[in-house]
N, C-alpha and C positions, 0 to 999 in steps of 0.2 A: 234670588230665586229659589223657592223652595224646592229641593231635589227628593224625587219620587222613584221609589222602585216599583215597575210594574209585576204583576203577579197574577197568574190566571192559573186556575184546575180547568183542564178540560178531559173531560169524560165521553165519548161517543157508546152507545150499545147499539145492539141489534135484539129485538124482540118480533113477536106476530105483527105487532103494528109499527108505526116508525118511530124513531126515537132522535130526541132532542138535545143539544149542548147544554153542559150546566155549570155556571160561572158563580164564582164566590172571591172576596177579595180577603187577603190574609191581614190587612193593616188600613187602618184609617188614612195614613200618610202617603198609599198606594193611589196614584192617578185612576180614574175610573175609565175603562175603556168596555167599550158596547159588547156583548157576548155574541159570538158567530150567529147568524141567525139560517145556519144550514142543517138540514136532514141527511143525514146517510144509512147507508145499512152495513157499515163497517165500525169497528172500533180502532181508535188510536191512541198511541202510547208516544207522545214526543215530548222530547228533551232538548232545550232548558224551558220549554212554553209551562211548563207545572209548574214554575216559579219564576220566570225572568220574561219580560219585554223590553229591558233596555240594553243595549246591546254597544259597548265602548271599545272593545277588544276583538280580536280575532275569536270566535267562539265555536267550539263543536256542537252542530244541530242533529240529531239521532233521532230515527222515526222507528216504530215497530208496527206494523198494520195487522189487525186481524181480521180479513175479509171472510172467513168463516167458509172456506172451501172455493171463494172466488178467485181468480187466478188472475194476477197483475199482469196487464198490459204496458203500464207507464205510471211513474212517478214524479212530476214535476213542481218546483218550487220557483216560486217569483216575487221578486219585490217590484211592487208596481208592475209595469208590464215586462221588466225585464229576466229573463230566464237565469237562476245562480243554480241550479241542479237539475239532473234526469237521469233516473235510471228504473229498471224493470223488475224490481226485486221489493218485497213487500217490508224487507228490514234495511236499514242504510243509514246513511250517515253524510255530512259536507262539514266545513268549514265555510262559516259567513264571515267576512271581512266588511265591517258597516264603513270603512272611511269613505267608500266612491259616492256616499250617497249625501255625505255634507251631515248636517246637523238638523234634526227636525224629526217630524212623525212620517212614518210610511207604512205602506200595507203589504204585509206578507203573505202568501197564499201557497197554498198546497193543494194541486190536482191530482188526483189518481182516476186512472182508467181500468177497468175490469171488465171479466167478461159477465153475461148475465148468468150461466148454469141452467138454462133451460131448456137445452138439448134440440135448440130448433135449428132450422138449417141456416138462419142469419147468424144466430150464434157460433154455429161451427167455423161458420166461413168469417167470422168477428167483421161480422157487419153491425151486430148491436152489441152494444154494452152501458155498462152504469159508469157512471160520472160522479166523482166524489170531491167536493171544494170546500175546504175551510180557508177562513182569511183571519188574521190578527192584524191588529195596531202595534207598530214597533217604535219605541224611540230609537235614534239612531244618533252617536256622538263619537265617532272613531277617528278623528283626525289629532293631530299634535295640538298639546294645551297651548294656550295665549298666554302671554306673559303678562305678571301682575307686578307693578312696579309700587315701590315703596312711596307711600303718600307724607310721613310724618314721622321726623325722630324728634323726640322732646322730654324733657323733663317733668314726669308726671306726679307730682306730691313725695318727691325724694326718690323715685325711680326713674330709669329710662325706658319710654315707651315706644316702641317703634308699628308702624301701622302700615299695613298695604291694599291695595283694590282687592276687593272683594271677587273671587272666583265663580263666574255664574254659568259654567257648563256643565253638560251632565256628565264627562268623562273624569271629574275631578278624582282624584283619588289623596293627595295630600300635601302641604306646604311644609317646607322645610326651610326653617329660617336659620343664617350662617353669618359669622361673625370673624374678621381676621383684625389682629391689634394694631395694624400699621407698621411706622420704622421698624418696630422691634422685632419683627418677624418676616420669613419670606414671605412675599406679597400674594403668591399662590396658596397659601396655607388657610385650610377654612377650618371653622370650628363649629360644629351643630350648638346652637343655643337653643333650639325648639323643633320639635315634629308635632304637626297638628295635622288630625283627619277630621275635623270639623268645616266645611268650606264656610261657614258664615264666622268663624272665628279668625280675623284677619287682623290679629294686633297681638303684642307680645310685651309684658314687663320683665326687663332683661335686669335678673340680679346678679348678674356678674360683672356689669359696670358700676364703677365708683370711680371712672376718671380717665383722662388719657385721652386714647385714640380708640375708635371702635369703626369701623366697617362693614356693614350690613348689606346684604342681598337675600333675596327669596327664590325659590325655586318651588314652581308647582308642579305638580305629578300628575298626568292623565291619560288614558288609553296606553298606560306603560311607556308613558314619554316624558320627558321632561322639558320646561322651560326657564329660562333663568332672569332674573330682571338685572337692572342695572345697579351697580355697587354705591352706597351712599354712605358718606364719611361723617361720624359725629367726633367731635373735638371737644375736649372740656380739660381746664387746668388739673393737674394733680395737687392734693393735697401739700402744703409747703412746711417744713418744719422750721421755727423759728426760735432761735436762742435770745432770752431776754437779759437774764445776767449771771454771773459767776461768782459765787462769794466763798473763799476758802473751798471746800471739797462740797459744794453744793451747788447747782446750777438750774435755773426754771426755764421752761419751755412751755409752747403754745403753737398752734395752728389752726386754720382755719376748720370751719366744723363741713365735713363732705355734703356737699348739694346733695348726693345722691343716698341720703344716710339710711333710707328704706332699705338699701342695697350691702349696706355695710354687716359684718358678721361679727368682728372685734378689731382691735387696734393695739398695736404695742410700740414702745420705745427702747432698744436694745443698743447696746456696745460690745465689741467683740472682747473675748476673753482670751487666757493664754492658752495655745493648742494644746490639748486636742480638744477641749472642752468647748461646748456651744456657746453662742452668743449670751450675755446677761440681760435679764428682761429686766428694764428699770421700770417699765409700766405696762400695764395690759388692762383693757377695759373693754367690755361689748356694749357699752353703753355710747353710741355715735356721738351723743353730744359734750360727753369730756372731750375738752379741746387745750388742755392746760395741766402740768402737773410740776412740781419740785422734786429733783432727783437729789440726793445725798449719798453718803459714801462713795464717790466719786473715785476713780483711780486715776493716780498721780505717775508722771514720768514723760509724757507723749501727748502730741495731738490725738484725740481719738475720734472715730467716725460714730456719731450718733443718728440712729435711723429710725424713721417713723415707717412703719409698716401698716397698710390700710387694707383688711383681707376683705375677699367678697362674699356672699353669701352662697353663691353658688360658684363652685370650681368646675371647670369644663377643662376637657383632655388636652390641657397645653401646659408648658413649664411655667412655675409658680411664679419664678420671677417676673412675668410678661403680664402676668395675673394681678398679683400685688402692687398696690400703688406705694412707692418709695419714695422717702425725701429724707436729705441728709445734712447735719451740719456738722462741723469739724472743729473742734478745740482743745485745748489743757487745762487743766486746774494750775491755779500759782499765777507765779509773775511771769511773761513770757521773756527771752532775751534769745541773745544769738546761739545755738547750738556749738558745743566745742567737743575735742578731741580728748583734751586735755583740762583739769582743773587743779586749783590750787587757791588755798585760803591764807591769807596774813595772820598770822597769831597775834600780832601786837596791835596792829592799827586794821579799823573796820574796812577793811577792803578783801574782795577776793578776784581771780584773773579766770579767764578761760581762753583757751586758744582753740581756733579753727579756720580753716581756709586762707592760712596764712598769716592770721591776723592774732595778735595779744590783745586782748580786750577786758580793761580795768574795770570794777563796779564798786559801787559803794554798798555799805551796809547799815542798816537793814533796808536801805529804801529800794535798793536791787535796782538802780539806773546806771547807766554806763557813764562812768567819768574819763577815760581815757583809751586811747588805742593805738598801737604801732606795728607795722609789718615786721614779719620775720620768718625768718627759714625754718626748715625743719630742724629740731632738736631732740634727744634721746631722753634728757631728765632736766627736769625742773625744781626750784625751792623758793623760798623767800628766806634771804638771810637773815636770821633773828641779831646781828649787831645794829644794821641799818636798814634793814626792811626793804632793802632794793630785791629785785625780781631777778633771779639767776638764771638762765639757759645754758644745758650745757650740751654740747655735741662733738663726740670725740675726744679732739686734743685741748680744744677752745673752750671757753666761758665767757656769756654774756651778762654783764650786770647793768639793770634797767632800773633807775631812779623812778621811785614809788610818786614821785610829786610831777615827774614828766618821762612818759615811758620812752621817748624818743631821744633822753637824754642817756647815752649807755658808756660802757666801759667794756674792751674787751682784754682777758687775758689767757695766755697759752698755759700749759702746765709747766713749762719748761722757767715760765715768769719766778715760779715758785720753787724751784730747784728737785721737781717732780718727775718722774718717769712716765705718769699720766696721770687721768683721772679716772676713780672708779665711778661705777654708776650709781652711788648712793652718797655722792658727795653733799655736803651740806657745810655752812658756816655758822659756826656759834654765837653766842652771845658777848663771848669776849673775842671776837673776831679772829677764830683759829679756823682751819681744816687740816684735814689728813689727806694723803696719799701715797704712793707707792713710792720708796725710795729705796734703789739698789732692789735688794730681794725680799722686804720687808716693808715697814713702814715708817713715815715722817710726819710731824706737826709743824704746821706753819702757820707764823703770826703775821697776819696780813698788816694790823697798826704797825709793827715796827719793821716787817717786811722781813723776815727773819727765819729759819729754821729752829725752831726749839729744842727739838729733841727729836732722835730718828733710833733706831734698832735693826739688828740683823736676824731677830726673831720671825722666823717665816709662819708661826702661829697667828701673827698679828696682819698677816693678809687677807684685804677685805673688810678693811677696821671703818665702824660707824661711829661717828664723834656725837658726843650728847649733846642736847641744847646749849650746857653751862660750860663745855669746851673741856669739863675735866676727865670724862671716863670715855671709853670706845669698849664695845663689844666686836666679839669675833663667832664665826660658825666654824664647826667642825664635822664636817660630814663623815657618818659612820659604815656608810657602804649600804645600808641593808635596810627595805621598809620607810625610806626617806627620815632615818632617825640621825639625828645632830647633837652637838652638846655647844651648848652656847656659854663664853666665859666674858666675863666682867674683865677690864683692867682698868686700874687706876694711873692717871697723868701725874707721873713727878717732874721734879725739874731736871732730874738724869734720865729718865725713860719711861716706861710703861711695866707698872705691876701687876702682875695677876691679883685680884680678889679672889676667885672663885668661878666655880660654873653655875650653869641652871642643869637639871636631871636631863638625861639624854632622852628626847621625844620627837615627835613630827611637827616642829614649829612651821606653821605655814604664813604667819605676819610675825613681822620682830620691826619693831619702829619705838623711837623716842615719843615720850609726851612732850608736844612742843610748846613747853612751857617755860624755857628756861632754865630747866632743872636737870634731873638726873633720872627719870625714873622711866623704866624699859616697860614697853608693850610686847605682850608673848602671845599668840595663839595658838595652841595646839589641836590637831586635826586637820583635816582635809577641809577646806574651802565649800567645794563642792559636795552634793549629796551623793552619798556611796551607800550600795544596798545595806542595810543593817546599822549604819552608824548615822545618827539624827544629834547626835549633841557635840559640841567642842566646848574647850576650857578657855577662858579667857581669864588673862591676870596681867596684873603690873607688878613691876618689882623695884626697890630701891636699889639704886648701883652698887651703892657703899655697904650695904649690909645683906644685900641678896635676899632680904625678905619679899616676902608676897605682901602687898600693903590690901591687894583688893583682889578675890576672883570668884568667879562665879561660871556654871554651866551656859552657852549659850547655843541655839540651834545652829545646825551645820549652814554655812552660808558664806557670802564672801564680804570682806572687810570694806566698809564703805567710809571709814576715815573717825577720827578723834578729834575732838574738841575741848580743851583745856579751860575756854572761860565757860561754858554750858556744862563741863564735865560730863558728857556725853560722847558714847561711843556708838556705829551703827555696822550693821550686817544688812545684806541682800540677801533673803531666804526665799527658796522653793518651800512652801510648807504643806506637806501632804495633808494635813487637818483641814487644809481648805481647798480639798481638791486642786493641790499642786498650782494653787495661785504664788504669784511671787509678791513679796512683803519686805520692805525697809524697818528690821525691829531696830528700836533705839533705846538704850540701856543707859540709865545713870551708872556709872564706871565705877564710882564709891562704892555704890550698895549693891548693884546688880539687878536692881528694881526697874523692871520697863517702864519706860517712859511713854512709848506710843508704838502702833503698828501701821505704818502707812501702807494701803494697798496701792499696786504698782499695773501700770499699763504695761501691754504685751510688746515685745521687741524694741524694748528701751535699754542701751547697752551697760550703763554704768550711772551710780549714784554715788554722790559726794553728801559728805556730812560739813555744816560751817556752822558756828553759833548754835542758833536752835534751827536752822533752815536746814532741807535738804535740795540739793540741787541734781538734775537729770543731766546726762550728757545732750539729750534734744533740745534741750534751752530752755525749762522751767525751774523756778524755784519756789519752795511754799514752808509757810511756818508749819512745824512738825505740832505745834502745841493745839491745833487745831484738830488733830486726830489722839 
């Protein structure tokens, strides 16, 4: 129904002759009402009838009568035959409440009684007078509004359309369309999607809906009251991210095109970065038809969550997490195997070991497949014997040797079996089947093949000795007591004892180990392994034990030692690089030349990395060929 505002300008005047009322419409949309056919001898100023004949809410009606000296006896207003106001003053007013009359057209009339001012006896006795009457046709609709129900919710050419019944009464003020997001928020939460003041517009295209759940309802306002529809729920599956393949440090993703593509603003695929950096955006597009891409240079080290986020064109005042449609897949690049707490590689055979959850697992290289496993309780230290490649675990006073052909085939020894006072935490077995340990107040060298102590010494400077892979040298440390400084002394093993060759310069040596190649090359890293303010580079060096000559040496970024491999001649460090927003990398160098071999970007929250051959392994259970980087 077409709504019409009723407007009439009324002016009644006095002259020597009778005056008649004039009528004029202000708009072509106004409902035509017949002008009153009343003649009078007074002038009327009446509000709101100067521009309104529609009453939907309680309205103040005021009047001002110019009687040109006539005395007003009574002023009365009627709707139909019902008196709604009475007074005896020329100026007054009242509140008109339209609701008792329902919906429709009524006649409102005003009756004014005055004297005649003739001076006659009848006039003085108020036995005669003038009666003035004015009538108006008015439209009344002051009751509570009717409920309008949602009639249809459907996808209309790529955008969700909600349609409801048209409101057909005169007291219409506005529609308000609400949405709730379903289970992801409180059921009483209401978000305004649209506010409409045109009663003929009873549908809406919701550009905030791109999937998931939409619970919709409509409130209609009329006569300053509201009526609420039933809630209607619409569900549509969220877009799903799918992983197609992973190759090296690349992965292929795809997802279904959003059915509500006209409401999509943009799409992203992200992966978490190192705290406090924001997530890394791998893909972003404003083209809703883009549904696949290949990501390169992915982060290594652990399972990462890759998230597809679809953003709507219209944001409503609500938490972004419930407006944005998200879907995730989790994976890590490289070969997946069991996570481990400890890792060690066999320097002779193509085998490596991981320990975790009370199990030792043996893997073949380069296939990275498990060959064997066995149960094992806690141990402090482990290594691979360079003599027979047995895996040796050490805890306190005992060491257990596992055959690399069958891990459950074990032999256990106590330090007392070798005439030692205990085991040092840097225990090893050399290529000539020897080990060193504490004897008395110093050091002894034991031959496992002949089962006898070869040499021993009372020199306390030999305490905590570390045996070279060939079994012919040891090194010792002497802490100087300031700034983490120490001196490193190299000793030659002779037939009769230990002979000092010389010492490396005093320095902060954060890593000291032998190159596990069966020889006697000493690895020394000077500088702290963790980043300190103002310290960005350390020195890596390899020294020949016999000559104390530095065979190789170069500057490396400050970072944690991640292993050295004599077969590939590589050394690795885990580094937090300020050059890349404090992201973490493993830097891999050729240790003979100092040339950078590769820089492997690391995923967050990965504890430890280990280099073996040309592969990098993470404690989260992933291994990858570094040549792809």
